[in-house]
C-alpha positions, -999 to 999 in steps of 0.1 A, spaced: -444 -63 57 -458 -27 54 -436 4 54 -448 13 89 -439 -22 102 -405 -20 86 -399 14 101 -411 3 135 -383 -23 134 -359 6 135 -342 -6 103 -340 13 69 -368 3 46 -357 -19 18 -369 6 -8 -356 37 10 -322 53 13 -291 52 -9 -253 51 -4 -223 63 -24 -190 47 -13 -155 38 -22 -129 15 -5 -122 40 23 -157 54 30 -187 72 16 -221 87 25 -256 74 34 -285 95 22 -323 95 30 -320 66 56 -355 62 72 -362 51 107 -389 55 134 -365 60 162 -334 81 165 -304 61 151 -277 54 176 -265 21 162 -258 21 125 -248 -15 122 -280 -26 104 -277 4 80 -242 -9 69 -256 -44 66 -285 -32 45 -260 -21 19 -237 -52 22 -210 -33 42 -193 -48 72 -201 -26 103 -169 -39 119 -149 -23 91 -166 11 89 -178 38 113 -200 69 111 -182 102 111 -201 118 140 -201 154 131 -215 147 96 -248 132 108 -278 153 96 -314 144 106 -349 156 97 -382 144 113 -419 144 106 -450 124 114 -470 99 94 -506 89 101 -526 59 90 -561 46 101 -559 13 119 -585 -16 117 -604 -4 148 -607 31 133 -581 48 154 -553 68 139 -517 54 140 -492 82 143 -456 73 136 -426 96 141 -403 93 111 -367 102 108 -345 107 78 -307 106 81 -277 116 61 -242 108 73 -207 101 61 -187 70 71 -151 59 69 -131 27 72 -120 18 107 -82 16 108 -83 -4 140 -104 -30 124 -74 -43 105 -58 -68 128 -34 -83 102 -35 -119 116 -8 -133 93 16 -105 102 10 -110 139 16 -148 136 49 -142 118 60 -116 144 53 -139 172 73 -166 155 103 -143 149 135 -154 167 164 -131 158 195 -151 152 220 -128 135 251 -141 116 285 -129 127 290 -92 117 309 -85 85 333 -56 83 334 -55 45 324 -19 39 297 -32 15 260 -25 18 234 -47 1 204 -30 -15 171 -48 -23 146 -30 -46 112 -45 -39 86 -34 -64 50 -38 -73 39 -71 -59 3 -58 -60 -10 -84 -35 -46 -93 -43 -42 -91 -81 -52 -120 -104 -35 -122 -138 -19 -144 -165 8 -154 -140 -17 -168 -116 -34 -159 -83 -25 -159 -47 -8 -193 -46 15 -184 -75 25 -151 -60 33 -168 -26 55 -193 -44 71 -166 -64 82 -144 -35 94 -175 -16 116 -183 -46 129 -147 -46 138 -149 -9 157 -181 -15 176 -164 -43 183 -133 -21 196 -156 7 221 -172 -18 231 -137 -31 238 -124 5 259 -155 13 279 -150 -19 282 -113 -13 285 -106 24 279 -70 36 279 -51 69 242 -40 65 214 -38 40 186 -16 27 151 -27 18 138 -2 -7 101 -5 -12 91 12 -45 54 9 -38 22 -7 -51 24 -33 -24 -14 -39 -28 -37 -40 -58 -65 -20 -41 -99 -15 -57 -100 20 -71 -75 20 -101 -96 2 -127 -132 -11 -127 -121 -47 -133 -104 -49 -99 -137 -55 -81 -140 -87 -102 -104 -99 -106 -90 -94 -71 -84 -125 -51 -81 -107 -17 -101 -80 0 -83 -48 8 -76 -57 44 -63 -91 33 -41 -74 7 -26 -53 34 -21 -83 56 -3 -103 29 18 -73 19 29 -66 55 37 -102 61 57 -106 29 77 -74 38 83 -87 73 97 -120 60 122 -101 37 133 -78 65 136 -106 91 157 -126 66 180 -96 58 184 -88 95 201 -121 101 230 -107 80 232 -74 98 213 -41 105 185 -33 80 172 1 69 137 2 53 125 29 29 90 35 15 73 60 -7 36 65 -16 23 49 -48 -9 51 -69 -22 16 -59 -15 20 -22 -26 56 -16 -60 63 -1 -81 77 -29 -116 84 -40 -117 72 -75 -83 81 -89 -80 112 -68 -61 116 -35 -84 117 -5 -58 132 17 -21 141 17 1 118 -5 15 98 25 -19 87 36 -9 54 20 -11 17 29 26 12 21 35 39 46 11 24 71 26 -11 67 62 2 71 52 21 103 35 -10 117 64 -33 108 90 -8 123 71 -9 156 70 -48 155 107 -49 147 114 -28 178 92 -51 199 110 -83 188 145 -68 187 152 -68 150 178 -41 141 156 -21 118 157 16 110 127 30 90 128 60 66 98 78 54 92 108 31 79 141 44 42 140 47 35 160 15 62 144 -6 60 114 -29 98 108 -29 125 104 -3 163 104 -2 188 87 22 225 92 26 242 58 24 279 61 28 294 83 1 262 83 -20 227 98 -16 200 74 -29 165 85 -38 133 65 -41 101 74 -59 73 52 -72 75 67 -107 38 72 -115 43 109 -118 64 104 -150 47 99 -184 68 68 -191 98 48 -178 121 67 -201 108 100 -187 117 91 -150 152 107 -154 136 139 -167 114 140 -136 146 135 -115 161 166 -133 130 186 -125 135 178 -88 169 194 -91 153 226 -104 125 226 -78 146 216 -48 125 184 -45 133 154 -24 155 139 -52 174 171 -61 209 160 -50 207 123 -53 234 102 -69 213 71 -75 175 71 -81 154 40 -76 118 37 -89 90 13 -96 56 15 -113 66 6 -149 71 -31 -141 103 -34 -163 138 -35 -147 163 -11 -162 196 5 -153 204 38 -169 235 60 -166 224 96 -166 243 128 -158 272 131 -134 273 136 -96 292 167 -84 295 149 -50 312 117 -62 324 127 -97 308 95 -110 278 89 -133 244 93 -118 223 61 -121 186 54 -124 175 18 -115 140 8 -122 125 -21 -103 110 -52 -119 77 -64 -108 67 -94 -86 30 -93 -96 7 -118 -113 9 -98 -146 -3 -64 -158 -22 -79 -187 -43 -47 -195 -10 -28 -201 5 -57 -221 -26 -57 -243 -22 -19 -249 16 -14 -250 30 -49 -255 55 -43 -226 60 -73 -203 88 -85 -180 96 -117 -161 92 -112 -123 125 -101 -108 139 -87 -76 166 -61 -82 197 -63 -59 230 -44 -59 257 -32 -35 274 0 -27 308 4 -10 331 32 1 334 44 -35 297 43 -44 277 20 -67 293 -14 -74 283 -22 -109 296 -58 -107 272 -65 -79 240 -56 -99 217 -86 -102 182 -95 -112 170 -124 -90 
């Protein structure tokens, strides 16, 4: 097919045009057509992008036009109007219908246990499942089995240690995403939208289970794997984050089906949040801002100096480093007791690239503990 014939089909020529893109959008350049482009579906398809997942940003479209002439077989001149386009595009948020989450929400029947007036509150620290990652601990089937096992262990814990309510602390990295390292494009076992679906469904199952024992508060912070980024740089404010999006969506669903869930979010420009829980204030951060796991308490101290979100916390929870740890650090002027940093374990399929560099590794665990009217109950701390 000649260039003129291809252009007359109002589709970009196979040897014309280019695209630069990341997981959340990009830019088309020098896209050629013989008619004004109003439907960009075939342009997305030309570059193996799903037009149902992306949309053109209307005010970024730039167009130039000229004429091309060619003598036909009968000696006449064939004049073709040519157009060249440049435009930016972005991922459609509404294209993500999260089918598994919707199915779980429809199946939810809230049957709470009898309320417990114990004064105790159960805390679940959920960290770094990185849905979509393949590694030395397996792929999707292994992660599904692993989180089911953790939910069974949590149910047994909550029966042994009844409480009046519970907190689900999500330390971030709920999805693997595609922009952190080059190998993700080859090793992922789920697309980004499927990762979000699996993550949201898993969180929903945990919260639904916990809600049978009493009211649940959920807390989320942005994280390096879940934030919307171009390369490794933020593309917007820190809370433009898949974890924040999932918690917003699940909070809405909880309201719709009658689960007793209260959601807490950081301020839109913060990467940490704190919540008053009885006599103690508990802070949550992902932990990727610190240079190492051992440096997280130093970051906490700096928040005190800079009046950050964690500045007056008694307990700090974090994730990112994939190794569970409990550290006594400093003393709280509010309670008179030691401040505590608790690092989440990981639920993921293995961070083999880091193990090969640093040697650090950990069995997958879910961190659980309780607070009461005096603060942190050390005897309740468990790795499930």
